[in-house]
KEVO-381649 format. One record per residue (C-alpha): x, y, z. Coordinates in pm, whole numbers, always signed. Example, Ala and Ser with C-alpha at 12.3 -4.5 7.8 and 13.67 -1.06 7.14 Angstrom:
<mikes>
u | v | w
+1230 | -450 | +780
+1367 | -106 | +714
</mikes>
This chain:
<mikes>
u | v | w
+501 | +204 | +386
+640 | -73 | +578
+544 | -457 | +544
+585 | -583 | +922
+651 | -943 | +976
+318 | -1077 | +809
+343 | -1413 | +797
+666 | -1513 | +1005
+581 | -1811 | +1224
+661 | -1686 | +1596
+632 | -1994 | +1769
+926 | -2217 | +1660
+1167 | -2119 | +1387
+1459 | -2327 | +1240
+1776 | -2240 | +1197
+1932 | -2099 | +823
+2044 | -2471 | +585
+2325 | -2345 | +482
+2669 | -2390 | +650
+2841 | -2105 | +525
+2919 | -1737 | +753
+2737 | -1476 | +678
+2799 | -1099 | +715
+2524 | -967 | +903
+2561 | -629 | +689
+2576 | -771 | +389
+2257 | -988 | +453
+2099 | -619 | +597
+2153 | -446 | +278
+2072 | -688 | +32
+1700 | -792 | +178
+1643 | -398 | +240
+1705 | -335 | -115
+1457 | -640 | -199
+1187 | -483 | +17
+1272 | -113 | -68
+1213 | -197 | -464
+863 | -322 | -400
+787 | -32 | -136
+914 | +222 | -403
+660 | +77 | -673
+364 | +146 | -476
+431 | +534 | -518
+687 | +551 | -861
+383 | +560 | -1085
+197 | +793 | -929
+386 | +1119 | -1096
+415 | +943 | -1430
+68 | +871 | -1456
-63 | +1155 | -1650
+239 | +1051 | -1902
+121 | +760 | -1930
-245 | +841 | -1985
-130 | +1053 | -2274
+106 | +824 | -2430
-104 | +492 | -2400
-465 | +701 | -2439
-601 | +540 | -2121
-924 | +697 | -2036
-914 | +866 | -1723
-1156 | +575 | -1565
-903 | +342 | -1663
-607 | +511 | -1503
-702 | +393 | -1171
-634 | +39 | -1222
-255 | +121 | -1297
-277 | +158 | -900
-518 | -42 | -790
-455 | -401 | -988
-63 | -367 | -774
-211 | -312 | -436
-456 | -562 | -498
-267 | -876 | -574
-8 | -754 | -268
-240 | -730 | +8
-483 | -1012 | -141
-177 | -1282 | -123
+45 | -1127 | +129
-61 | -1429 | +394
-80 | -1703 | +146
+282 | -1604 | +49
+444 | -1597 | +367
+289 | -1945 | +429
+443 | -2076 | +154
+773 | -1971 | +229
+768 | -2055 | +591
+712 | -2470 | +411
+891 | -2443 | +102
+1213 | -2211 | +201
+1203 | -1829 | +267
+1527 | -1744 | +8
+1312 | -1942 | -275
+1040 | -1809 | -248
+1258 | -1485 | -257
+1380 | -1573 | -539
+1051 | -1630 | -740
+928 | -1338 | -622
+1221 | -1130 | -750
+1197 | -1263 | -1070
+812 | -1248 | -1122
+855 | -846 | -1003
+1161 | -863 | -1280
+945 | -1002 | -1595
+628 | -783 | -1523
+829 | -516 | -1462
+962 | -584 | -1812
+581 | -620 | -1978
+473 | -282 | -1796
+768 | -132 | -1954
+736 | -293 | -2332
+345 | -222 | -2286
+162 | -102 | -2550
-189 | -66 | -2443
-412 | -23 | -2130
-487 | -360 | -2056
-108 | -508 | -2072
+4 | -242 | -1795
-259 | -322 | -1604
-188 | -669 | -1582
+187 | -649 | -1579
+88 | -484 | -1258
-90 | -686 | -1135
+222 | -951 | -1197
+393 | -713 | -1040
+171 | -710 | -735
+174 | -1066 | -672
+572 | -1033 | -745
+588 | -795 | -459
+412 | -1018 | -209
+629 | -1310 | -212
+942 | -1064 | -199
+796 | -836 | +87
+691 | -1164 | +325
+1022 | -1363 | +194
+1285 | -1124 | +279
+1171 | -925 | +604
+1106 | -1354 | +726
+1475 | -1397 | +604
+1596 | -1066 | +803
+1424 | -1151 | +1151
+1571 | -1512 | +1081
+1913 | -1398 | +1022
+1926 | -1162 | +1323
+1897 | -1310 | +1709
+1626 | -1151 | +1915
+1743 | -841 | +2071
+1945 | -515 | +1979
+2043 | -669 | +1655
+1693 | -762 | +1523
+1559 | -432 | +1641
+1785 | -263 | +1473
+1783 | -410 | +1168
+1397 | -375 | +1162
+1501 | -26 | +1254
+1682 | +2 | +908
+1403 | -212 | +744
+1121 | +35 | +858
+1328 | +358 | +794
+1411 | +236 | +401
+1076 | +178 | +337
+924 | +520 | +459
+1231 | +680 | +233
+1073 | +436 | -58
+743 | +715 | -31
+975 | +972 | -98
+1203 | +832 | -324
+943 | +699 | -520
+787 | +993 | -631
+1095 | +1167 | -686
+1270 | +899 | -850
+952 | +846 | -1099
+980 | +1248 | -1212
+1327 | +1239 | -1249
+1257 | +904 | -1487
+997 | +1041 | -1646
+1118 | +1347 | -1738
+1395 | +1200 | -1846
+1454 | +873 | -2009
+1067 | +861 | -2043
+824 | +714 | -1828
+903 | +308 | -1930
+1204 | +340 | -1717
+1003 | +340 | -1411
+948 | -44 | -1464
+1291 | -98 | -1704
+1505 | +2 | -1385
+1314 | -302 | -1185
+1447 | -575 | -1480
+1808 | -567 | -1372
+1791 | -520 | -1003
+1552 | -808 | -970
+1696 | -1048 | -1230
+2061 | -947 | -1034
+1875 | -995 | -676
+1743 | -1313 | -788
+2057 | -1466 | -890
+2322 | -1348 | -594
+2060 | -1431 | -325
+2239 | -1790 | -234
+2596 | -1614 | -178
+2410 | -1392 | +5
+2157 | -1543 | +218
+2085 | -1926 | +375
+1770 | -2090 | +324
+1532 | -2091 | +588
+1213 | -2248 | +667
+950 | -2289 | +1000
+1039 | -2560 | +1202
+656 | -2611 | +1215
+548 | -2595 | +884
+204 | -2638 | +703
+91 | -2925 | +509
-182 | -2764 | +380
-210 | -2438 | +181
-567 | -2203 | +218
-495 | -2137 | -193
-895 | -2139 | -210
-975 | -1873 | +29
-631 | -1671 | -135
-795 | -1668 | -446
-1110 | -1646 | -343
-1057 | -1289 | -147
-819 | -1137 | -428
-1063 | -1222 | -723
-1388 | -1078 | -461
-1212 | -763 | -419
-1032 | -745 | -778
-1377 | -787 | -926
-1544 | -545 | -684
-1283 | -262 | -791
-1350 | -340 | -1215
-1700 | -297 | -1136
-1665 | +33 | -964
-1478 | +154 | -1233
-1754 | +24 | -1513
-1997 | +260 | -1320
-1799 | +577 | -1490
-1634 | +398 | -1768
-1607 | +596 | -2125
-1740 | +273 | -2296
-2116 | +323 | -2090
-2125 | -82 | -1999
-2466 | -220 | -1979
-2610 | -177 | -1598
-2692 | -580 | -1637
-2326 | -629 | -1652
-2197 | -411 | -1384
-2499 | -510 | -1163
-2393 | -905 | -1234
-1976 | -747 | -1134
-2098 | -634 | -809
-2293 | -995 | -728
-2026 | -1192 | -854
-1801 | -1030 | -607
-2013 | -1101 | -305
-2093 | -1450 | -379
-1691 | -1491 | -393
-1613 | -1280 | -82
-1891 | -1464 | +108
-1713 | -1796 | -17
-1392 | -1683 | +123
-1589 | -1617 | +499
-1725 | -1989 | +400
-1400 | -2126 | +273
-1167 | -1952 | +621
-1461 | -2146 | +831
-1423 | -2497 | +709
-1002 | -2487 | +621
-835 | -2718 | +804
-530 | -2430 | +805
-702 | -2102 | +709
-559 | -1803 | +598
-712 | -1631 | +848
-853 | -1721 | +1178
-1187 | -1550 | +1190
-1203 | -1545 | +1557
-938 | -1308 | +1599
-1180 | -1016 | +1485
-1330 | -1078 | +1858
-1088 | -849 | +1950
-1184 | -513 | +1926
-943 | -315 | +1908
-781 | -528 | +1688
-1103 | -493 | +1458
-1085 | -98 | +1488
-732 | -52 | +1422
-808 | -284 | +1065
-1147 | -58 | +992
-936 | +229 | +1068
-606 | +127 | +862
-867 | +58 | +525
-1049 | +405 | +557
-666 | +623 | +612
-464 | +422 | +328
-763 | +478 | +145
-747 | +849 | +193
-356 | +800 | +141
-359 | +635 | -175
-655 | +882 | -303
-436 | +1189 | -202
-105 | +1069 | -395
-260 | +983 | -691
-504 | +1255 | -762
-306 | +1543 | -605
-19 | +1435 | -869
-288 | +1454 | -1126
-378 | +1845 | -1005
-27 | +1959 | -1022
+43 | +1847 | -1383
-298 | +1871 | -1550
-419 | +2174 | -1365
-88 | +2384 | -1255
+132 | +2270 | -1508
+369 | +2100 | -1342
+665 | +1871 | -1474
+669 | +1558 | -1350
+1065 | +1615 | -1138
+839 | +1932 | -1019
+554 | +1711 | -899
+786 | +1474 | -729
+965 | +1744 | -561
+674 | +1892 | -431
+569 | +1584 | -266
+923 | +1605 | -15
+805 | +1828 | +273
+519 | +1617 | +320
+718 | +1297 | +343
+984 | +1421 | +578
+657 | +1596 | +785
+532 | +1202 | +789
+862 | +1103 | +959
+839 | +1349 | +1215
+466 | +1326 | +1297
+575 | +945 | +1347
+858 | +987 | +1615
+616 | +1244 | +1792
+358 | +960 | +1814
+610 | +680 | +1895
+693 | +892 | +2232
+305 | +985 | +2316
+147 | +648 | +2274
+398 | +529 | +2568
+212 | +829 | +2795
-104 | +886 | +2688
-358 | +623 | +2494
-289 | +561 | +2151
-659 | +619 | +2055
-638 | +999 | +2145
-277 | +1022 | +1924
-487 | +852 | +1665
-766 | +1118 | +1706
-546 | +1411 | +1673
-383 | +1247 | +1360
-677 | +1187 | +1222
-813 | +1542 | +1279
-451 | +1702 | +1146
-507 | +1491 | +808
-873 | +1601 | +776
-767 | +1942 | +807
-484 | +1920 | +533
-752 | +1746 | +275
-978 | +1972 | +320
-767 | +2280 | +249
-643 | +2071 | -99
-1006 | +2067 | -143
-1037 | +2423 | -117
-751 | +2489 | -336
-806 | +2704 | -669
-724 | +2611 | -1019
-453 | +2901 | -985
-303 | +2747 | -665
+58 | +2900 | -541
+304 | +2629 | -388
+345 | +2805 | -89
+20 | +2952 | +14
-192 | +2654 | -91
-63 | +2328 | -145
+280 | +2375 | +87
+53 | +2416 | +419
-189 | +2137 | +336
+77 | +1835 | +269
+258 | +1998 | +582
-81 | +1947 | +807
-177 | +1640 | +624
+156 | +1465 | +660
+178 | +1558 | +997
-185 | +1409 | +1075
-63 | +1084 | +848
+292 | +1069 | +1099
+76 | +1114 | +1434
-195 | +811 | +1270
+44 | +515 | +1143
+206 | +475 | +1495
-106 | +424 | +1713
-293 | +190 | +1437
-2 | -57 | +1474
+12 | -8 | +1833
-349 | -72 | +1903
-372 | -349 | +1622
-141 | -562 | +1842
-279 | -485 | +2185
-414 | -764 | +2344
-279 | -1019 | +2090
-121 | -1313 | +2220
+219 | -1434 | +2099
+126 | -1730 | +1867
-159 | -1470 | +1701
+134 | -1162 | +1603
+197 | -1301 | +1266
-168 | -1289 | +1180
-218 | -940 | +1348
+62 | -806 | +1156
-67 | -1004 | +835
-381 | -843 | +870
-297 | -501 | +931
-67 | -490 | +617
-344 | -657 | +387
-588 | -404 | +502
-338 | -111 | +412
-269 | -250 | +113
-666 | -356 | -6
-768 | -25 | +172
-531 | +175 | -56
-675 | -7 | -364
-1064 | -15 | -255
-1003 | +352 | -161
-882 | +487 | -463
-1140 | +280 | -647
-1435 | +446 | -444
-1254 | +807 | -456
-1208 | +771 | -895
-1574 | +635 | -904
-1748 | +958 | -719
-1459 | +1191 | -914
-1551 | +1070 | -1236
-1868 | +1012 | -1206
-1956 | +1363 | -1430
-1678 | +1345 | -1677
-1884 | +1335 | -1982
-2058 | +1613 | -1871
-1757 | +1797 | -1748
-1550 | +1723 | -2085
-1860 | +1839 | -2295
-1847 | +2192 | -2058
-1459 | +2229 | -2138
-1470 | +2239 | -2485
-1540 | +2637 | -2452
-1188 | +2681 | -2409
-839 | +2568 | -2194
-964 | +2799 | -1867
-1280 | +2582 | -1871
-1041 | +2238 | -1942
-868 | +2293 | -1664
-1150 | +2434 | -1411
-1364 | +2137 | -1553
-1020 | +1888 | -1421
-1000 | +2043 | -1107
-1364 | +1989 | -1053
-1262 | +1640 | -1098
-982 | +1627 | -864
-1154 | +1813 | -599
-1392 | +1579 | -564
-1154 | +1316 | -530
-1016 | +1505 | -215
-1331 | +1575 | -87
-1357 | +1181 | -95
-1030 | +1134 | +86
-1211 | +1393 | +380
-1485 | +1154 | +399
-1292 | +862 | +458
-1050 | +1004 | +737
-1382 | +1134 | +898
-1495 | +759 | +919
-1191 | +636 | +1039
-1185 | +958 | +1293
-1563 | +807 | +1382
-1471 | +450 | +1383
-1206 | +548 | +1603
-1446 | +738 | +1847
-1688 | +505 | +1899
-1517 | +139 | +1849
-1180 | +176 | +1953
-1123 | +61 | +2320
-924 | +375 | +2563
-653 | +140 | +2618
-391 | +287 | +2891
+12 | +318 | +2778
+115 | +71 | +3039
-122 | -168 | +2872
+0 | -137 | +2512
+259 | -277 | +2337
+571 | -79 | +2287
+573 | +85 | +1929
+971 | +40 | +1903
+926 | -355 | +1963
+720 | -403 | +1717
+748 | -564 | +1351
+865 | -343 | +1103
</mikes>
């Protein structure tokens, strides 16, 4: 998924500070590769999860943290990292992010137990937040507004979409080949080399009007509150059977941190999020729908990867290749949606997309324990993929409808934060529900291999059903809360950042 121009100031941008002549093609390639690496790591780990679970002896209930911690740190710090890049220099923050991403990838690859891996994934997410915001700000600042910038943003968006396919496929290749640790090791030379070469490729730039204060307290409170929430959800089904009081305390701490975030934003001199922007009904509904839709997307990739490998006995490579038709039809659906939203209200396009997505998830929910790929999985992937493609574009369009020019950076940051945070929270909720009876199913499975497969299948089907509920909730939000916006009043999707 792409991360649009989430944090760049849209009012006044200073010219690059360096005086050397830069090659536009080289700049575009360099920044796109940097962004591609962060997008790749959202999906590359999914196919390797069953192997990681086995090799590090991670319990099934803790496995989602490998995915959610990355997404939560990435989403929670997007806005702050963009502010830091605008003030201290986008290239400097890009180098910081690349270095942090490389070193945390090394830490993840060397992990010998779950805590080290999960912490490393969180640091990767923080590094990715620096990279994504700085790289896209540098890209838009390096190309003049008009056809050149639109072409550059088109390449960025295409590569970020390709990363979803490349991630699951490359994850399968590496896991089947040199081993799962190489899905992390591969980032180390790329990140360090990128940090070293950045000064010779891109000029430094900063916003002409820079903030003198940073809402670090707000970013920390938001991210900490969401992380505590996710880990508290995990505690409800953890194998160690923690005391009820400790779990309740976790939820209470999460609520206090999130309340503190709202209070900080109301009083901060330069808040991360100007809460008044939520008075716009289209933006409010789009962000809520994005949280729910991405909750389904991350749940789909996580549990479908486990289903194919642990129930259907697919190899990691075969699992990665199984996703290719899904990703291809997402691109087709997005192309169709981009044309439709210029002719019919985006709300109608989004509702059709959500109906198809929910239908595809229902097909996965009904997939038998001996599923055939052509008969059971491929139709589900094609329907789901088409629905997702038809949904992503109108959500972006309505998120920007009615937004003033000086608010566009905040609106972009919000929709991307909603996507990343929604994916993390959605997976945490789905895992909590799916693993609620794990101990009982494990006891039941002691009767033989067939019962083991059936028990696992029951868990994964419950997760797919949770995904259906997410999509149904997004449909209701769209139906009830999203205004019917005429195409002539909506922004052209080709002009949206990312």
